[in-house]
C-alpha positions in Angstrom: -6.9 36.2 -2.9 -9.0 34.3 -5.5 -9.7 30.7 -4.3 -8.1 29.1 -7.3 -4.9 31.1 -6.8 -4.8 30.1 -3.2 -5.1 26.4 -4.2 -2.5 26.7 -6.9 0.1 28.3 -4.5 1.0 24.9 -3.0 3.8 23.5 -5.2 6.0 20.4 -5.5 9.1 20.9 -7.6 7.7 24.0 -9.2 4.4 22.4 -10.3 1.0 23.2 -8.7 -0.2 20.2 -6.6 -3.8 21.3 -7.2 -3.3 21.0 -11.0 -1.8 17.6 -10.8 -4.5 16.3 -8.5 -7.3 17.7 -10.7 -5.7 16.1 -13.8 -5.4 12.6 -12.1 -8.8 12.7 -10.5 -10.4 13.9 -13.8 -8.8 11.1 -15.8 -9.8 8.6 -13.1 -13.4 9.7 -13.4 -13.4 9.8 -17.2 -11.4 6.5 -17.7 -14.5 4.3 -17.9 -16.1 6.5 -20.5 -12.8 6.9 -22.5 -12.2 3.1 -22.5 -15.7 2.5 -23.8 -15.3 5.2 -26.5 -12.0 3.7 -27.7 -13.5 0.2 -27.6 -16.0 1.4 -30.3 -13.1 2.0 -32.6 -11.6 -1.4 -31.7 -8.9 -0.1 -29.4 -8.9 -1.7 -25.9 -7.4 0.6 -23.3 -7.7 -0.6 -19.7 -8.9 1.9 -17.2 -5.6 1.9 -15.2 -3.7 2.8 -18.3 -5.4 6.2 -18.5 -3.9 7.0 -15.1 -0.4 6.3 -16.4 -1.2 8.4 -19.5 -2.3 11.5 -17.6 0.9 13.4 -17.7 2.0 12.4 -21.2 -1.4 13.3 -22.6 -1.5 16.6 -20.6 1.9 17.6 -22.1 0.7 16.7 -25.6 -2.6 18.5 -25.3 -1.0 21.7 -23.8 1.5 21.6 -26.7 -1.2 21.2 -29.3 -3.4 24.0 -28.0 -0.4 26.3 -27.6 -0.7 26.7 -23.8 2.9 26.2 -22.7 2.8 25.3 -19.0 5.9 25.1 -16.8 5.8 21.3 -17.1 5.5 21.4 -20.9 8.4 23.9 -21.1 10.5 21.8 -18.7 9.8 18.6 -20.6 11.0 20.1 -23.9 14.1 21.8 -22.4 16.9 19.7 -23.7 19.5 20.9 -21.1 17.8 20.0 -17.8 14.8 18.5 -16.0 16.0 14.9 -16.8 14.0 13.4 -13.9 10.8 14.9 -15.3 11.6 13.4 -18.7 12.3 10.0 -17.3 9.1 10.0 -15.2 7.0 11.1 -18.2 8.6 8.5 -20.5 8.1 5.7 -17.9 4.5 6.7 -17.5 4.1 6.7 -21.3 5.6 3.2 -21.5 3.3 1.8 -18.8 0.3 3.6 -20.3 0.9 2.1 -23.7 1.9 -1.3 -22.5 -1.6 -2.8 -22.0 -3.3 -1.2 -25.1 -4.5 -3.8 -27.7 -6.1 -3.4 -31.1 -9.0 -5.7 -31.5 -9.2 -7.4 -34.8 -12.6 -7.5 -36.6 -14.1 -11.0 -36.5 -15.6 -12.1 -39.8 -19.0 -13.9 -39.5 
């Protein structure tokens, strides 16, 4: 068995725990850099907000690149998976809550 397939076989609610952990750890490690990059375009995003935005951004990116994962498919299924929809929307709310647009100061 290929090592990545072995790691992805452990699931919670149909979603690979390995994939979720890699996404959250990756965003955690990149959050400082991402916050600095967005600060250059005068958008202040606290580092903790990136953690909340991990799943909503993941669903959006997978949708944009055309790679429909089970979570993306389940999120857009209008007849079921309401708990997933609630969790993603709550994470989106908390992720967007602390974002501020910095106004340019005239000198």
